[in-house]
C-alpha positions, 0 to 999 in steps of 0.5 A, spaced: 663 724 619 659 724 625 653 728 625 652 734 631 646 734 635 643 740 632 644 736 625 640 730 628 635 734 631 633 737 624 632 730 621 627 728 627 619 729 627 620 735 632 613 733 635 616 732 642 612 726 643 616 723 649 615 716 646 623 715 646 623 716 653 626 723 653 623 730 654 624 733 647 626 731 640 632 736 641 634 732 648 634 725 644 638 728 638 643 730 643 644 723 646 644 720 639 650 725 637 653 722 644 652 715 642 648 714 648 641 712 645 639 708 639 635 711 634 630 705 634 627 709 640 623 713 636 617 710 632 616 716 628 622 717 624 622 717 617 625 712 613 629 717 609 631 720 616 633 713 619 637 711 613 641 718 614 641 717 621 643 710 622 651 711 621 651 717 625 647 713 631 651 707 630 657 705 635 664 707 633 666 700 634 661 695 630 657 690 634 659 683 631 656 676 634 660 670 634 656 663 635 649 662 636 644 660 641 645 660 648 653 660 647 653 666 642 657 672 644 657 679 642 663 683 641 664 691 639 659 696 640 664 700 644 663 708 645 669 710 650 676 709 650 676 709 658 671 705 662 670 711 667 668 715 662 662 711 661 663 703 661 666 698 656 660 694 653 662 687 651 667 683 655 673 680 650 672 673 648 677 668 650 678 662 644 682 656 645 687 654 639 686 647 636 691 646 631 688 641 625 694 637 626 692 634 632 688 627 632 681 626 633 682 624 640 686 630 642 681 635 639 676 632 643 680 633 649 681 640 647 673 641 647 673 638 654 678 643 656 673 648 654 667 645 657 670 644 663 673 651 664 666 654 667 667 657 674 662 661 678 665 668 681 661 673 684 655 671 681 657 671 674 658 664 670 665 665 667 668 661 661 673 660 655 668 662 650 670 659 643 675 655 639 680 657 634 681 652 629 688 653 626 690 650 619 697 649 621 697 643 616 696 648 610 692 642 608 684 643 606 682 636 607 686 636 614 682 642 616 676 640 614 676 633 618 678 637 624 672 642 623 668 636 622 670 633 629 668 640 632 662 640 629 660 634 631 660 636 638 654 636 642 656 642 646 655 648 641 662 652 642 663 658 637 668 657 632 673 661 629 676 658 622 683 660 621 686 659 614 688 663 608 686 658 603 679 660 601 678 652 599 679 650 606 675 655 609 669 654 604 669 646 606 669 648 613 665 653 614 659 649 611 659 645 617 657 651 621 653 655 616 647 657 621 652 658 627 655 665 625 662 663 625 668 667 623 673 666 617 679 669 619 685 669 614 683 674 609 689 678 606 691 682 600 692 675 596 686 672 597 681 678 598 676 677 593 675 669 594 675 669 602 670 675 601 665 671 597 666 665 602 664 669 607 658 672 604 655 666 601 655 662 608 654 669 612 660 668 616 664 674 619 670 675 616 677 676 619 682 681 616 689 678 617 694 684 616 701 686 617 700 693 619 695 698 620 695 701 613 694 694 610 688 693 615 685 700 612 686 698 605 683 691 606 677 693 610 675 698 605 675 693 600 671 688 603 666 694 605 666 695 597 664 688 595 658 688 601 662 685 607 659 688 613 661 684 619 669 684 620 674 683 625 681 685 624 688 683 626 694 688 625 699 682 625 701 685 632 704 679 636 709 682 641 707 686 647 709 693 645 706 692 638 699 689 641 699 695 646 700 700 640 696 698 635 690 696 639 690 703 642 691 707 635 685 703 632 681 704 638 683 712 638 681 712 631 674 709 631 672 713 637 675 720 637 675 720 629 670 716 627 674 712 622 670 707 619 675 703 616 678 701 623 671 701 627 671 693 628 673 688 633 680 687 634 682 679 634 689 678 638 693 672 637 698 671 644 699 664 643 706 662 647 709 655 649 711 659 656 704 659 659 706 665 664 708 669 658 702 668 654 697 670 660 701 676 661 700 678 653 693 676 654 692 681 660 695 687 655 689 685 650 684 685 656 686 692 658 687 695 651 681 693 647 682 686 644 675 683 643 678 676 641 684 673 645 686 667 642 690 662 647 694 656 646 693 653 653 687 654 658 690 652 665 685 653 671 690 658 674 691 662 668 683 662 667 682 664 674 687 670 673 684 672 666 677 671 668 678 676 674 681 681 670 676 681 664 671 681 670 674 687 673 675 691 666 668 690 664 664 691 670 661 698 670 665 702 675 659 706 677 654 700 679 657 696 684 657 688 683 651 685 687 647 678 688 640 677 688 636 678 694 634 672 698 636 667 703 642 663 701 643 656 704 651 655 706 652 648 707 646 643 709 643 647 714 638 644 718 632 648 722 636 649 728 642 652 724 644 659 725 641 665 721 646 671 719 644 677 715 648 682 710 648 686 704 648 684 697 654 687 695 658 681 691 664 682 695 661 682 702 656 676 700 662 672 698 667 673 703 661 672 709 659 666 705 666 663 704 667 664 712 661 661 714 663 655 709 670 655 712 667 654 719 664 647 717 658 650 721 652 650 716 648 656 716 642 661 713 645 667 710 639 672 709 642 677 703 638 684 703 638 688 697 642 694 699 643 696 691 650 693 692 653 697 697 657 694 703 654 694 710 657 700 713 656 704 706 649 701 706 647 703 713 650 710 712 646 711 706 639 709 710 639 702 706 641 697 711 636 700 717 633 696 723 626 697 720 628 695 713 632 689 716 626 687 720 621 688 714 626 683 709 626 678 715 618 678 715 617 677 708 623 672 706 619 666 709 625 664 713 621 664 719 617 657 716 624 654 715 627 655 722 625 653 729 629 658 733 628 666 732 635 668 733 638 673 727 646 674 727 647 681 725 654 684 722 658 687 728 659 694 725 652 695 725 651 693 733 648 699 734 641 697 730 640 690 735 635 694 740 631 697 734 631 690 730 629 687 736 623 692 737 621 691 730 622 683 730 617 681 736 619 675 739 626 675 736 633 675 739 638 679 735 645 677 736 651 681 734 656 678 730 664 679 729 666 686 726 670 682 720 668 676 716 674 672 718 672 672 725 666 668 723 669 661 724 671 662 731 665 666 733 661 659 731 665 655 734 665 658 741 657 658 740 658 650 739 662 649 745 
């Protein structure tokens, strides 16, 4: 069971040194009990206390890393049931199924699909994260050959090796020994053999069960023989089962601190009907799947799933925002118009999109307003005449353009006179109130 704040406090140095960033050891202990701080913040805790507190301060869902290097993805480490309580930590991973019955050319084509899946949305790079090699042939040699094709790719894609055959698992995992793969397929029949392969090659072990009770039995057995990193599969394949099992697993881990279910969940939603697959995947995104394995990754499906994942895993208390700087829309020249707006992601992408749609290249000065929209930032005193003027002066845009005209959002037209007073020699033009009026606005100026 988790320790209380007072129980944790008794194990701390009680020096109130503030090295952890909290005013007292008791305040730090309370944060540890709520899993809102890491024990690593205390440099003076004893080894004995660290051992006792390690499990108490650990997140209820164990963090696990898939892959290595810049393509590595982290899952788990979750602490809440609902994102508005705090936030969800590590976005779920999308993996594309690759069957070992495919030809070498077909496998390479699948890998290209994964590589080409990357898109940029509201300043974030989104993509299919991994591939799941399925031992569909039930043949160890065929599985090894397919794994070698993936391993020879110059693109370091994280790999999930799905097989219930320990010999097939070992022959394939050797090729990814330093890339933190997952070996998925441990069950009641192959438990010890699969655990031995995972331990030897330092791979994460995937538990394949046919219900929640079997997951508990298998994770406890795996832990008893030294396996720490695991992902769990309850066997749920239908919408109702995915929803029920995933919710039960997360509740047991978060509310009861039930360690046998405190692992990331892998969900297989493969369907021949792409729309049905997307709908099942959406349930996994919203309800606690850490890995979702797909059969196909058409661009329309990717965009829908990426967008949902991005929304679910965005901190609702922190607005999405883009970097403060001067953005070039199209190929602007020194005489191209200059707009200014806030760094709220949605505002930026709508405004920049409408400038692009106008076919009139321009400069877009995006000012840091802590991710607030134009009217909200103005009302909060973050998008004021003095701050806009200071931003324009410090941005260096004066050295990039020949004119001295700044176009401000129509909703803050009241600021035009004040900005002109603070930007000597500049003309302040009031633009449209709504971004969709920008194309007509620019075309009327060119007429």
